[in-house]
C-alpha positions as CSV (number, residue, x, y, z in Angstrom):
1,M,24.5,12.2,10.9
2,K,21.6,11.5,13.3
3,L,20.2,14.9,12.7
4,L,20.5,14.5,8.9
5,T,18.7,11.2,9.2
6,Y,15.7,12.7,11.1
7,F,15.7,16.0,9.1
8,P,16.3,15.2,5.4
9,I,15.7,18.8,4.6
10,L,19.2,19.5,5.9
11,T,20.6,17.2,3.2
12,W,18.8,18.6,0.0
13,G,18.6,22.1,1.4
14,R,22.4,22.6,1.5
15,D,22.6,22.2,-2.3
16,Y,19.5,24.3,-3.1
17,N,20.1,26.8,-5.9
18,R,18.3,29.2,-8.3
19,A,17.8,26.5,-11.0
20,T,16.3,24.1,-8.5
21,L,14.1,26.9,-7.4
22,S,12.7,27.6,-10.8
23,H,12.0,23.9,-11.4
24,D,10.2,23.6,-8.0
25,L,8.2,26.8,-8.6
26,V,6.9,25.5,-12.0
27,A,5.9,22.2,-10.6
28,A,4.2,23.8,-7.7
29,L,2.1,26.0,-9.9
30,I,0.8,23.0,-12.0
31,V,0.2,20.8,-8.8
32,T,-1.6,23.7,-7.2
33,I,-3.9,24.1,-10.1
34,M,-4.6,20.4,-10.0
35,L,-5.1,20.1,-6.3
36,I,-7.7,22.8,-5.8
37,P,-10.7,20.9,-7.3
38,Q,-9.2,17.5,-6.1
39,S,-8.9,18.6,-2.6
40,L,-12.4,19.9,-2.4
41,A,-13.7,16.6,-4.1
42,Y,-11.9,14.3,-1.5
43,A,-13.3,16.4,1.4
44,L,-16.7,15.7,-0.1
45,L,-15.8,12.0,-0.3
46,A,-14.8,12.0,3.4
47,G,-18.1,13.5,4.4
48,L,-16.4,16.9,5.5
49,P,-16.9,20.5,4.4
50,A,-15.0,21.5,1.1
51,E,-12.6,23.7,3.1
52,A,-11.3,20.7,5.0
53,G,-9.8,19.4,1.9
54,L,-7.7,22.6,1.2
55,Y,-6.7,22.7,4.9
56,A,-5.5,19.1,4.8
57,S,-3.4,19.9,1.7
58,I,-1.5,23.0,3.2
59,G,0.2,22.2,6.6
60,P,0.8,18.4,6.0
61,I,2.8,19.2,2.8
62,I,5.1,21.5,4.6
63,L,5.7,19.0,7.5
64,Y,6.5,16.3,5.0
65,A,8.8,18.5,3.2
66,I,10.9,18.8,6.5
67,F,10.9,15.1,7.4
68,G,10.1,13.1,4.4
69,T,12.8,11.5,2.2
70,S,11.0,11.5,-1.2
71,R,11.9,14.5,-3.4
72,T,8.7,14.4,-5.5
73,L,6.0,12.7,-3.2
74,A,3.0,15.1,-3.0
75,V,1.1,14.5,0.4
76,G,-2.5,15.2,0.9
77,P,-6.0,13.8,0.9
78,V,-6.4,10.6,-1.4
79,A,-9.4,8.7,-2.5
80,V,-9.0,5.5,-0.7
81,V,-8.0,7.1,2.7
82,S,-10.9,9.6,2.3
83,L,-13.3,6.6,1.8
84,M,-11.8,4.8,4.8
85,T,-12.3,8.1,6.8
86,A,-15.9,8.3,5.9
87,A,-16.5,4.6,6.7
88,A,-14.9,4.9,10.1
89,L,-16.6,8.1,11.1
90,S,-20.1,7.3,9.8
91,N,-20.4,4.4,12.3
92,I,-19.7,6.7,15.3
93,V,-21.1,10.3,14.7
94,E,-23.6,11.8,12.3
95,Q,-22.2,13.2,9.1
96,G,-22.3,17.0,9.0
97,S,-22.2,17.6,12.8
98,M,-19.5,19.3,14.9
99,G,-18.7,15.9,16.4
100,Y,-18.0,14.4,12.9
101,A,-15.4,17.1,12.1
102,T,-13.8,16.6,15.6
103,A,-13.7,12.8,15.1
104,A,-11.9,13.3,11.8
105,L,-9.3,15.3,13.6
106,S,-8.9,12.6,16.2
107,L,-8.5,10.0,13.4
108,A,-5.8,12.1,11.8
109,A,-4.1,12.5,15.1
110,L,-4.2,8.8,16.0
111,S,-3.0,7.9,12.6
112,G,-0.2,10.3,12.9
113,L,0.9,9.1,16.3
114,I,0.8,5.5,15.0
115,L,2.9,6.3,12.0
116,L,5.4,8.4,14.2
117,G,5.6,5.4,16.7
118,M,6.4,2.9,13.8
119,G,8.9,5.2,12.4
120,I,10.8,5.9,15.7
121,F,10.8,2.2,16.6
122,R,11.6,1.1,12.9
123,L,8.5,-1.0,12.5
124,G,8.1,-0.3,8.7
125,F,8.2,-4.1,8.1
126,V,4.7,-4.5,9.5
127,A,3.4,-3.2,6.2
128,N,5.0,-6.1,4.5
129,F,2.3,-8.4,6.0
130,L,-0.2,-6.8,3.4
131,S,0.6,-8.8,0.3
132,H,0.4,-7.0,-3.1
133,P,-2.5,-9.1,-4.3
134,V,-4.6,-8.2,-1.2
135,I,-3.7,-4.6,-1.5
136,A,-4.8,-4.6,-5.2
137,G,-7.9,-6.4,-4.4
138,F,-8.7,-3.8,-1.6
139,I,-8.0,-0.9,-3.7
140,T,-10.0,-2.2,-6.7
141,A,-13.0,-2.8,-4.6
142,S,-12.6,0.6,-2.9
143,G,-12.5,2.3,-6.3
144,I,-15.7,0.5,-7.2
145,L,-17.3,1.7,-3.9
146,I,-16.1,5.3,-4.3
147,A,-17.4,5.5,-7.9
148,A,-20.7,4.0,-6.9
149,G,-21.1,6.3,-3.9
150,Q,-20.7,9.4,-6.2
151,I,-23.6,8.4,-8.6
152,K,-26.0,10.0,-6.1
153,H,-24.3,13.4,-6.6
154,I,-24.1,12.9,-10.4
155,L,-27.9,12.3,-10.5
156,G,-28.9,14.6,-7.7
157,I,-30.8,12.0,-5.6
158,D,-30.5,11.0,-1.9
159,A,-29.0,7.6,-1.5
160,Q,-27.1,6.0,1.2
161,G,-25.1,2.7,1.9
162,H,-22.0,1.3,3.6
163,N,-21.5,-1.5,0.8
164,L,-22.2,-1.9,-2.9
165,A,-25.5,-3.8,-2.3
166,E,-26.9,-1.1,0.0
167,L,-25.7,1.6,-2.4
168,T,-27.3,-0.2,-5.4
169,I,-30.6,-0.7,-3.7
170,S,-30.7,2.8,-2.5
171,L,-29.9,4.3,-5.9
172,V,-32.5,2.2,-7.7
173,T,-35.1,3.1,-5.0
174,H,-34.5,6.8,-5.6
175,L,-34.2,6.8,-9.4
176,S,-37.6,8.6,-9.6
177,Q,-36.2,11.5,-7.7
178,I,-33.5,12.3,-10.3
179,N,-32.8,16.0,-10.7
180,W,-32.2,16.3,-14.5
181,T,-30.5,19.5,-14.4
182,T,-28.0,18.1,-11.9
183,A,-27.7,15.0,-14.0
184,I,-26.9,17.0,-17.2
185,I,-24.2,18.8,-15.4
186,G,-22.8,15.5,-13.8
187,I,-22.9,13.5,-16.9
188,F,-21.3,16.3,-18.9
189,A,-18.5,16.8,-16.3
190,T,-17.8,13.1,-16.3
191,G,-17.8,12.7,-20.0
192,F,-15.7,15.8,-20.4
193,L,-13.1,14.6,-17.9
194,F,-12.9,11.2,-19.4
195,W,-12.3,12.8,-22.9
196,V,-9.6,15.0,-21.4
197,R,-7.9,12.1,-19.9
198,K,-8.0,9.9,-23.1
199,G,-8.7,12.1,-26.1
200,L,-7.3,15.5,-25.6
201,M,-3.6,14.5,-25.8
202,P,-3.8,13.4,-29.4
203,V,-5.6,16.6,-30.4
204,L,-3.0,18.8,-28.8
205,K,-0.2,17.0,-30.5
206,R,-1.8,17.4,-33.8
207,C,-2.0,21.1,-33.1
208,G,1.8,21.2,-32.7
209,L,2.1,21.3,-28.9
210,S,5.0,19.4,-27.4
211,A,4.2,16.2,-25.4
212,G,5.4,17.9,-22.1
213,F,3.3,20.9,-22.5
214,A,0.2,18.9,-23.8
215,G,0.5,16.7,-20.6
216,I,0.3,19.7,-18.4
217,V,-2.8,21.0,-20.3
218,V,-4.5,17.6,-19.8
219,K,-3.8,17.6,-16.1
220,T,-5.6,21.0,-15.8
221,G,-8.7,19.5,-17.4
222,P,-10.5,19.4,-13.9
223,V,-10.0,23.1,-13.5
224,A,-11.7,23.8,-16.8
225,V,-14.7,21.8,-15.9
226,V,-15.0,23.5,-12.6
227,V,-14.9,27.0,-14.1
228,V,-17.5,26.1,-17.0
229,T,-20.1,24.4,-14.5
230,T,-19.6,27.1,-11.8
231,L,-20.3,29.8,-14.4
232,A,-23.3,27.9,-15.7
233,V,-24.8,27.6,-12.3
234,W,-24.3,31.2,-11.5
235,L,-25.4,32.6,-14.9
236,F,-28.6,30.5,-15.2
237,D,-29.5,30.5,-11.5
238,L,-29.5,26.7,-11.5
239,T,-29.6,26.4,-7.7
240,G,-33.3,27.3,-8.1
241,R,-33.7,24.2,-10.0
242,G,-32.3,22.1,-7.3
243,V,-28.6,21.9,-8.1
244,K,-26.6,21.4,-5.0
245,I,-23.5,23.6,-4.7
246,V,-20.4,23.9,-2.4
247,G,-21.8,27.1,-0.9
248,D,-20.0,29.3,1.5
249,V,-16.2,28.3,2.0
250,P,-14.5,30.4,4.7
251,Q,-11.8,32.8,3.4
252,S,-9.0,31.9,5.9
253,L,-5.9,30.1,6.4
254,P,-6.2,26.7,8.2
255,P,-7.4,27.3,11.8
256,L,-5.8,25.9,14.9
257,T,-7.8,22.9,15.9
258,L,-7.5,20.4,18.7
259,P,-8.6,16.8,18.4
260,S,-10.5,14.9,21.0
261,F,-8.9,12.2,23.0
262,S,-11.8,11.0,24.9
263,P,-11.4,7.3,25.9
264,D,-14.7,6.2,24.1
265,L,-13.7,8.0,21.0
266,V,-10.1,6.7,21.0
267,G,-11.4,3.2,21.6
268,Q,-13.6,3.4,18.6
269,L,-11.1,5.0,16.3
270,L,-7.9,3.2,17.2
271,F,-8.4,0.2,14.8
272,P,-9.5,2.3,11.9
273,A,-6.7,4.7,12.5
274,F,-4.2,1.7,12.4
275,M,-5.7,0.4,9.1
276,I,-5.6,3.9,7.6
277,S,-1.9,4.1,8.7
278,I,-1.0,0.9,7.2
279,I,-2.9,1.3,3.9
280,G,-1.7,4.9,3.5
281,F,1.9,4.1,4.2
282,V,1.8,1.2,1.6
283,E,0.3,3.4,-1.1
284,S,2.7,6.2,-0.2
285,I,5.9,4.2,-0.1
286,S,5.1,2.5,-3.4
287,V,4.6,5.7,-5.1
288,A,7.8,7.3,-3.5
289,Q,10.0,4.2,-4.4
290,T,8.7,4.1,-8.0
291,L,9.5,7.8,-8.6
292,A,12.8,7.8,-6.7
293,A,14.0,4.8,-8.8
294,K,13.8,6.9,-12.0
295,K,16.3,9.4,-10.6
296,R,18.3,6.8,-8.6
297,Q,17.4,8.3,-5.3
298,R,17.0,6.5,-2.0
299,I,13.8,6.3,0.1
300,D,14.1,5.5,3.8
301,P,10.9,3.6,4.7
302,D,11.2,4.4,8.5
303,Q,11.8,8.0,7.9
304,E,8.9,8.0,5.6
305,L,6.7,6.9,8.5
306,I,8.0,9.8,10.5
307,G,7.2,12.2,7.6
308,L,3.8,10.8,7.1
309,G,3.2,10.8,10.8
310,A,4.1,14.4,11.2
311,A,1.9,15.4,8.2
312,N,-1.1,13.6,9.8
313,V,-0.6,15.1,13.2
314,C,-0.3,18.6,11.4
315,A,-3.7,17.8,9.6
316,S,-5.4,17.2,13.0
317,L,-4.1,20.5,14.3
318,S,-5.1,22.5,11.2
319,G,-8.8,21.4,10.5
320,G,-7.9,18.5,8.2
321,F,-8.3,14.7,8.0
322,P,-6.0,11.7,7.4
323,V,-3.7,12.1,4.5
324,T,-1.0,10.3,2.7
325,G,1.1,10.4,-0.5
326,G,-1.0,10.5,-3.6
327,F,-0.3,8.7,-6.9
328,S,-1.7,11.1,-9.4
329,R,-0.5,14.3,-7.7
330,S,3.0,12.8,-7.1
331,V,3.2,11.8,-10.8
332,V,2.2,15.2,-11.9
333,N,4.7,16.8,-9.5
334,F,7.5,14.5,-10.9
335,D,6.5,15.1,-14.6
336,A,6.4,18.9,-14.0
337,G,10.1,18.8,-13.0
338,A,10.0,19.0,-9.2
339,E,13.6,18.6,-7.8
340,T,13.2,18.8,-4.1
341,P,10.3,18.6,-1.4
342,A,10.4,22.5,-1.5
343,A,8.0,22.1,-4.4
344,G,5.5,20.7,-2.0
345,A,6.1,23.7,0.3
346,F,5.5,26.2,-2.6
347,T,2.4,24.1,-3.4
348,A,1.1,24.7,0.1
349,M,1.7,28.5,-0.3
350,G,-0.3,28.5,-3.5
351,L,-3.1,26.5,-1.8
352,A,-3.0,29.0,1.2
353,I,-3.5,31.8,-1.3
354,A,-6.4,30.0,-2.8
355,A,-7.9,29.4,0.6
356,V,-7.8,33.2,1.4
357,A,-8.5,34.8,-1.9
358,L,-10.3,32.3,-4.3
359,T,-12.9,30.5,-2.1
360,P,-15.7,33.0,-2.9
361,L,-15.3,32.0,-6.6
362,I,-16.4,28.4,-5.8
363,Y,-19.6,29.4,-4.0
364,F,-21.6,28.1,-7.0
365,L,-19.4,25.1,-7.7
366,P,-21.9,22.2,-8.1
367,K,-21.3,19.0,-6.1
368,A,-22.0,17.0,-9.2
369,T,-18.8,18.4,-10.7
370,L,-16.7,17.3,-7.7
371,A,-18.3,13.9,-7.9
372,A,-17.3,13.7,-11.5
373,T,-13.7,14.6,-10.5
374,I,-13.7,11.7,-8.0
375,I,-15.1,9.1,-10.3
376,V,-12.6,9.9,-13.2
377,A,-9.7,9.8,-10.6
378,V,-10.7,6.5,-9.0
379,V,-11.4,4.7,-12.3
380,S,-7.5,4.1,-12.6
381,L,-7.8,2.4,-9.2
382,V,-9.8,-0.4,-10.5
383,D,-7.7,-3.3,-11.8
384,L,-9.9,-6.4,-12.3
385,S,-7.0,-8.0,-14.4
386,I,-5.4,-8.8,-11.0
387,L,-8.0,-11.7,-10.8
388,K,-6.9,-13.1,-14.1
389,R,-3.2,-12.8,-13.3
390,S,-3.5,-14.3,-9.7
391,W,-5.7,-17.2,-11.0
392,S,-3.1,-18.2,-13.7
393,Y,-0.1,-17.9,-11.2
394,S,-1.4,-18.9,-7.8
395,K,-4.8,-20.2,-6.7
396,A,-4.0,-19.2,-3.1
397,D,-3.4,-15.5,-4.2
398,F,-6.5,-15.6,-6.3
399,A,-8.6,-16.7,-3.3
400,A,-7.1,-13.9,-1.3
401,V,-7.8,-11.3,-3.8
402,L,-11.4,-12.5,-4.6
403,T,-12.1,-12.7,-0.8
404,T,-10.9,-9.2,-0.2
405,I,-12.8,-7.7,-3.2
406,L,-16.1,-9.5,-2.3
407,I,-15.9,-8.7,1.5
408,T,-15.0,-5.0,0.8
409,L,-17.9,-4.7,-1.6
410,G,-20.3,-6.8,0.3
411,I,-19.7,-5.8,3.9
412,G,-17.7,-2.6,3.9
413,V,-14.3,-1.0,3.8
414,E,-13.2,-1.9,7.4
415,A,-14.2,-5.5,7.0
416,G,-12.5,-5.7,3.6
417,V,-9.2,-4.3,4.8
418,S,-9.3,-6.4,8.1
419,A,-10.0,-9.5,5.9
420,G,-7.0,-8.5,3.7
421,V,-4.6,-8.2,6.6
422,G,-5.9,-11.5,8.1
423,L,-5.7,-13.3,4.8
424,S,-2.2,-12.0,4.1
425,I,-0.8,-13.3,7.4
426,L,-2.8,-16.6,7.1
427,L,-1.4,-17.1,3.6
428,H,2.1,-16.4,4.8
429,L,1.8,-18.9,7.7
430,Y,0.2,-21.5,5.4
431,K,2.8,-21.3,2.7
432,T,5.7,-21.4,5.2
433,S,4.1,-24.1,7.4
434,K,4.3,-26.5,4.4
435,P,7.4,-25.6,2.6
436,H,8.8,-27.1,-0.5
437,I,11.2,-29.9,0.5
438,A,13.0,-31.7,-2.4
439,E,15.0,-34.8,-2.5
440,V,18.1,-34.0,-4.4
441,G,20.8,-35.8,-6.3
442,L,24.1,-35.0,-8.1
443,V,23.9,-33.7,-11.7
444,A,26.5,-35.9,-13.5
445,G,29.8,-34.0,-14.3
446,T,29.0,-31.1,-12.0
447,E,29.0,-30.3,-8.2
448,H,25.4,-29.2,-8.4
449,F,22.4,-31.0,-6.7
450,R,18.9,-30.8,-8.1
451,N,15.4,-32.2,-7.4
452,I,15.4,-36.0,-8.4
453,L,11.8,-35.6,-9.7
454,R,12.9,-33.0,-12.2
455,H,16.4,-34.0,-13.4
456,D,18.4,-36.9,-14.3
457,V,20.7,-37.2,-11.3
458,Q,23.0,-39.6,-9.4
459,T,21.9,-40.9,-6.1
460,N,23.0,-43.5,-3.5
461,P,20.4,-45.9,-2.0
462,A,22.1,-45.5,1.5
463,V,22.1,-41.6,1.4
464,V,19.1,-39.4,1.2
465,T,19.6,-35.7,0.9
466,L,16.6,-33.3,1.6
467,R,16.7,-29.7,0.7
468,M,14.3,-27.4,2.6
469,D,13.4,-24.2,0.8
470,E,12.4,-22.3,3.8
471,S,13.5,-21.1,7.1
472,L,13.0,-23.6,9.8
473,Y,10.7,-22.3,12.7
474,F,7.9,-23.4,14.8
475,A,5.2,-23.5,12.2
476,N,7.0,-26.0,9.8
477,A,9.3,-28.0,12.2
478,R,6.8,-30.8,12.6
479,F,6.2,-30.8,8.8
480,L,10.0,-31.5,8.4
481,E,9.8,-34.2,11.1
482,D,6.9,-35.9,9.2
483,Q,8.7,-35.7,5.8
484,I,11.9,-37.3,7.1
485,H,10.0,-40.1,9.0
486,N,7.9,-41.0,5.9
487,R,11.0,-41.1,3.7
488,V,13.2,-43.3,5.9
489,A,10.3,-45.6,7.0
490,S,9.7,-46.6,3.3
491,D,13.4,-47.5,2.6
492,P,15.3,-49.8,4.9
493,A,18.5,-49.3,2.9
494,I,19.0,-45.7,4.1
495,R,21.9,-45.2,6.6
496,H,22.5,-41.4,6.1
497,V,20.1,-38.4,6.0
498,I,21.6,-35.1,4.9
499,L,19.7,-31.9,5.5
500,Q,20.9,-29.4,2.9
501,C,20.5,-26.0,4.5
502,S,21.3,-23.7,1.7
503,A,18.0,-22.1,1.7
504,I,17.5,-22.0,5.5
505,N,18.1,-18.5,6.9
506,E,17.0,-19.2,10.5
507,I,16.4,-22.0,12.9
508,D,14.4,-21.0,15.9
509,L,14.2,-22.8,19.3
510,S,11.2,-24.9,18.4
511,A,12.9,-26.1,15.2
512,L,16.1,-26.8,17.1
513,E,14.1,-29.1,19.4
514,S,12.6,-30.7,16.3
515,L,16.1,-31.3,15.0
516,E,17.0,-32.9,18.3
517,M,14.0,-35.1,18.1
518,I,14.8,-36.1,14.4
519,N,18.3,-37.0,15.3
520,A,17.3,-39.1,18.3
521,R,14.6,-41.0,16.2
522,L,17.0,-41.6,13.4
523,A,19.7,-42.9,15.8
524,E,17.2,-45.5,17.1
525,V,17.1,-47.0,13.6
526,D,20.9,-46.6,13.1
527,I,20.6,-43.7,10.6
528,K,22.9,-40.7,11.0
529,L,21.7,-37.1,10.6
530,H,24.1,-34.7,8.7
531,L,23.9,-31.0,7.9
532,S,25.3,-29.4,4.7
533,E,25.8,-25.7,3.5
534,V,24.7,-24.2,6.7
535,K,24.8,-20.4,6.7
536,G,27.1,-18.5,9.1
537,P,24.4,-16.8,11.2
538,V,22.6,-20.1,11.6
539,M,25.7,-22.0,12.6
540,D,26.5,-19.3,15.1
541,R,23.2,-20.1,16.8
542,L,23.6,-23.8,16.6
543,Q,27.1,-23.6,18.2
544,R,25.6,-21.8,21.3
545,Q,23.6,-25.1,22.1
546,D,24.8,-28.6,22.5
547,F,22.9,-30.0,19.6
548,L,25.9,-30.3,17.4
549,S,27.9,-32.3,20.0
550,H,24.9,-34.8,20.1
551,M,24.4,-35.1,16.5
552,T,25.1,-38.5,15.2
553,G,26.5,-37.1,11.9
554,Q,28.7,-34.3,10.6
555,V,28.3,-30.7,9.4
556,F,29.7,-30.4,5.7
557,L,30.7,-27.1,4.1
558,S,29.1,-28.2,0.8
559,Q,26.6,-30.7,-0.2
560,Y,29.1,-32.1,-2.7
561,D,31.6,-32.8,0.1
562,A,28.8,-34.5,2.1
563,F,27.8,-36.7,-0.8
564,C,31.4,-37.7,-1.7
565,A,32.2,-38.6,1.9
566,L,29.0,-40.5,2.6
567,A,28.1,-42.1,-0.7
568,T,31.5,-43.3,-2.1
569,A,32.2,-46.2,0.2
570,G,35.6,-46.7,-1.2
571,T,34.7,-45.6,-4.8
572,S,35.2,-42.3,-6.5
573,C,32.5,-39.6,-6.1
574,A,31.6,-39.8,-9.8
575,E,31.1,-43.5,-9.7
576,A,28.9,-43.1,-6.6
């Protein structure tokens, strides 16, 4: 069973048959066609040679097929991780140098080792500290930055910048240098790809094609624009008019490469590698769980960490850069009928054939076309509606989203994701340090207790019941002390305080000491402290200490029992 846990391939491989093989082969063919231009484009985004995108899409997919638990997740370069790679490396080494490529290998290796370590020690929960609003804000800002950064390739000008302000100023400054031939290619490619995404499907359906086949044709749109623009550059010798092209791409399988682990480089890359690991894992697990739910399959988050870690280590040893599970390619893989991770392995074979046999055909591929591919791909990442939704639902979440977006756009990717992590943790601590504490009373004719401010309930002047809607720990223990003190100080008739523990999942040592202090202070003014509806694991811990023996009141199985016992004073519970 342990072997099956760490090698999921042994589970699905046992039931592999000819029908499954045919489904996987079809899916692999479709995804391969889609991935060739996409991989080249994301290498450009990361600041690396085009072939690095192909290399990062071959070995990592195979390793994930062995160790990953998702049947349809497609692993490889993705937009956000590619942007984070470029942001991390550009501060350390010069783009285009050998040192840059080596640093990319080291970044992939560190990211892989971090993910492997988290998986082995079952630390997948760490990713939960990134709240969804913060992730949505970061990805939205990253999408805007990515699109803005590709405009220079669309227009054929030289512009630089690590944030939106720098990029905008640089673009405006260099507008006089627009290469109009490049601009025509870039604008045509961008417009065509947008039309393919939005307008081609209805046309194909009107022509009588099925929705499934029409969807496949739409997904291969980037290949069509690659072919057309490459032929145009070659036939009309547009390189002589200043159109920048991909150029020579080695005809070879991924080479064996070794990352550098020099102390200085590791020190500079360790934090970016950790951030890439967390963001990549969150993006990947979200896609994997969404697709798995449609087929009622199970995803093991900790094993996913191992699968992604192995994929990134493989990328570092085969000329690649950091990778993760991609949304668009995984959805295509799913829709194309992939049944098992073997579809990913077949995709890797197809890309390997392309790397060996087809790379001469992309010599004249204009970089403007790759930039158009990136822009169209990342537009779907931009979701400004999260601002409206968070504003109407939670002002704290809105502040977190807006801050993450502004810092990412205004300072840069690393600052943005760091702010996102910090804000997620701070928001969690803030919310749990001041939890909702309701004074409750009995709903007439029932055994239910509800907030006295929201419902018409029965109470007793001598008994106060407080329900704390949060686990009790060091950050909120003093808050509970203050709430109880303020309540009893304002009402001399109180003789019993019941802490309803139905929502308390844990009481840590600091909180236990606070309960002891509350018990002692209430005893000084002749008020007894009682507990009700204490959960089993919480009671187990309390019984290991002497708090219960010193507590002035009792522990009741239910809140109704507590109210009846303390509030009746010789009358019936209903009359109380």
